[in-house]
KEBA-32186 format. One line per field, with one value per residue (C-alpha): residue number from 0; residue in one letter; x, z, y. Coordinates in steps of 0.05 Angstrom, whole numbers. Example, Ala and Ser with C-alpha at 12.3 -4.5 7.8 and 13.67 -1.06 7.14 Angstrom:
num = 0_1
residuo = A_S
px = 246_273
pz = 156_143
py = -90_-21
END
This chain:
num = 0_1_2_3_4_5_6_7_8_9_10_11_12_13_14_15_16_17_18_19_20_21_22_23_24_25_26_27_28_29_30_31_32_33_34_35_36_37_38_39_40_41_42_43_44_45_46_47_48_49_50_51_52_53_54_55_56_57_58_59_60_61_62_63_64_65_66_67_68_69_70_71_72_73_74_75_76_77_78_79_80_81_82_83_84_85_86_87_88_89_90_91_92_93_94_95_96_97_98_99_100_101_102_103_104_105_106_107_108_109_110_111_112_113_114_115_116_117_118_119_120_121_122_123_124_125_126_127_128_129_130_131_132_133_134_135_136_137_138_139_140_141_142_143_144_145_146_147_148_149_150_151_152_153_154_155_156_157_158_159_160_161_162_163_164_165_166_167_168_169_170_171_172_173_174_175_176_177_178_179_180_181_182_183_184_185_186_187_188_189_190_191_192_193_194_195_196_197_198_199_200_201_202_203_204_205_206_207_208_209_210_211_212_213_214_215_216_217_218_219_220_221_222_223_224_225_226_227_228_229_230_231_232_233_234_235_236_237_238_239_240_241_242_243_244_245_246_247_248_249_250_251_252_253_254_255_256_257_258_259_260_261_262_263_264_265_266_267_268_269_270_271_272_273_274_275_276_277_278_279_280_281_282_283_284_285_286_287_288
residuo = M_I_V_R_I_P_L_H_V_S_G_F_W_V_P_I_I_K_K_D_Y_I_L_S_G_S_L_G_A_G_I_T_L_S_P_Y_C_V_V_R_E_T_S_K_K_V_N_E_I_D_S_V_L_A_K_G_A_N_I_V_N_A_V_A_N_Y_L_G_S_K_P_D_I_D_I_E_L_L_T_N_V_E_L_G_E_G_F_G_L_S_A_A_L_A_L_G_Y_A_I_Y_L_L_R_K_K_R_S_A_V_S_L_I_E_A_S_K_A_A_H_F_A_E_V_Y_N_M_T_G_L_G_D_V_I_A_E_A_L_G_R_G_L_T_V_R_I_R_P_G_P_P_G_I_G_E_V_D_C_V_L_V_N_E_R_V_K_V_T_T_V_H_L_G_G_K_I_F_T_P_Q_M_L_R_Q_Y_Y_S_K_I_V_E_A_G_R_A_A_Y_S_E_F_L_R_D_Y_S_I_Y_S_F_L_N_K_A_Y_E_F_S_R_A_V_G_F_L_D_P_K_L_D_E_E_L_R_N_R_L_K_N_Y_I_S_S_G_S_V_L_G_Y_F_V_K_K_S_L_L_V_I_V_H_S_P_S_C_S_D_E_L_K_D_I_L_R_N_Y_G_I_V_R_I_F_D_L_A_P_N_G_L_T_I_E_Y
px = 0_24_-9_-3_-18_-14_22_-18_5_-49_-52_-92_-131_-176_-150_-214_-192_-243_-230_-248_-190_-230_-277_-215_-188_-191_-225_-185_-164_-96_-69_-54_7_37_88_47_83_89_81_101_128_198_239_281_276_256_324_370_348_344_272_208_181_240_234_158_152_105_58_69_53_-7_-38_-25_-56_-121_-127_-112_-48_27_69_105_99_155_140_177_152_185_184_234_207_220_184_175_177_103_82_34_82_67_-4_13_57_-2_-48_-1_16_-60_-75_-18_-37_-111_-90_-51_-114_-163_-168_-213_-185_-237_-207_-253_-226_-152_-166_-194_-137_-87_-127_-124_-52_-40_-83_-55_14_-10_27_-27_-101_-133_-77_-112_-172_-145_-95_-147_-199_-175_-158_-119_-150_-182_-227_-237_-310_-323_-268_-244_-231_-271_-338_-341_-300_-320_-281_-300_-255_-250_-237_-177_-188_-118_-56_-10_51_71_143_158_230_248_275_320_305_246_186_151_72_76_124_82_19_54_89_33_-28_-69_-44_-64_-137_-146_-120_-144_-217_-209_-180_-230_-291_-267_-249_-314_-346_-299_-279_-223_-144_-136_-177_-142_-73_-89_-119_-61_-14_-49_-45_29_41_-8_16_92_107_126_176_166_240_236_168_201_253_204_158_214_248_177_146_151_116_62_46_42_-3_52_54_-13_11_51_53_87_74_124_187_162_157_97_88_32_51_43_88_117_163_182_259_262_233_275_341_311_298_354_393_333_333_317_271_222_167_98_30_-37_-58_-118_-142_-131_-104_-102_-91_-58_-61
pz = 0_-19_8_-34_3_-22_5_33_37_71_47_107_163_230_284_321_386_430_489_442_399_342_341_336_271_229_171_115_43_18_-46_-47_-83_-128_-130_-75_-10_-11_51_53_104_113_141_170_242_258_300_238_190_195_171_183_227_274_280_282_340_383_320_316_393_392_333_365_431_396_362_426_395_402_355_333_257_216_156_111_78_8_-5_-18_32_109_170_193_122_115_68_120_120_196_172_124_171_214_162_133_203_227_160_168_243_222_169_220_263_209_142_125_132_148_119_171_222_205_191_259_292_245_265_340_335_298_346_412_390_358_292_247_246_183_141_152_119_62_47_55_15_-21_-98_-114_-87_-20_28_93_111_175_227_240_206_152_183_221_183_111_50_-13_-73_-121_-195_-224_-301_-311_-323_-270_-235_-161_-148_-78_-41_28_50_107_181_204_240_271_284_358_355_299_339_401_362_315_340_352_283_251_282_263_194_184_194_145_90_98_99_38_-1_7_-29_-92_-100_-145_-147_-157_-97_-61_-75_-66_-1_20_2_47_104_97_104_157_202_183_144_85_102_68_43_13_-18_-52_-80_-111_-139_-178_-199_-220_-246_-317_-305_-259_-315_-367_-324_-320_-248_-213_-146_-85_-12_47_97_152_117_54_-7_-56_-119_-176_-247_-318_-336_-389_-342_-294_-317_-312_-243_-219_-242_-213_-140_-136_-90_-41_-16_-40_-100_-117_-172_-160_-197_-164_-137_-177_-117_-42_-4_-44_-27_-75_-60
py = 0_70_132_196_259_334_386_448_522_562_636_661_638_648_599_566_539_502_456_395_387_352_414_462_479_540_578_601_583_554_512_440_422_364_328_291_269_197_154_77_29_14_-40_15_31_101_111_87_143_218_223_266_209_214_288_283_231_279_274_196_186_230_196_126_150_174_106_71_33_31_73_8_13_46_83_137_199_210_283_342_391_391_402_477_505_513_457_423_364_347_339_290_251_247_224_173_140_142_104_51_41_28_-18_-55_-64_-82_-89_-34_34_101_162_196_160_172_244_250_220_262_328_308_304_366_408_375_395_462_441_457_474_465_426_357_367_410_350_298_332_390_400_462_523_501_538_513_537_495_477_408_340_308_284_344_405_427_449_476_471_528_514_548_565_586_541_557_539_548_569_573_599_581_646_613_591_555_576_522_529_530_588_619_618_646_705_726_699_768_793_730_732_804_800_728_753_810_770_713_755_796_729_695_758_736_664_666_654_732_745_691_719_790_772_724_780_831_782_764_838_855_794_809_750_790_843_911_909_843_861_927_885_825_884_912_842_814_879_866_792_826_877_824_780_723_728_724_745_720_718_694_640_636_641_609_657_630_659_635_644_627_558_602_641_583_580_655_666_607_647_710_680_628_679_681_615_543_548_494_487_452_443_452_383_354_310_303_242_177_104_58_-21
END
């Protein structure tokens, strides 16, 4: 069995924190990305490899605790991104591990049950609030309209008519979600509410990018000096419509653009950090037997 899970980058969000972890989550919008993260069983022991699984032991333990199991299976995540970069990788880890634990317990795997365990682990550890449902059910531009995992939360997927690529640049350093929430919480709530309510009036990739840009400026993810530099470097692409927009989540710069300028943007951005190019994911989580 192989589990394929899209990555997810949220553009703006409103935290919804309740006493019940399963009812907690976030409202907001983000984009799911391909290539997918591939989760599979491995014969290697966790302590023998420098893996996402080893680094995310707190997530694994919380998933197992929710399911009433021991964290006694070994899986590996095949991906070119890392925890703390803003791609929702901890949610992919939680989903993948929950699915393999459930498969060990019984032959049939419930996506809702696995998603609830993954969502619990994310909220319990404050490593994510809306990535699980977006990665499980989302396709491309995904709007979280009710907080919680599948079965409780709800998403809407917005059709993107434009052919686009998504280029990301890791600008250096890592901001893990607990640190981010502590440092920016009040700004996230205020800016998130404004962005979300305005976006709901205009469901489109352009509106999403505009509100995500405003959110990243208001919260402080996008430094004004960097913004000015990017505007100058990208002005021809923006004016021609080749670059639809950009924003920053944590320390991850995200640019949505026409496929025709992918190579040129990669050259322009290479000095800022690690450059990666993605497609919008056509589907959510899939399981192949």
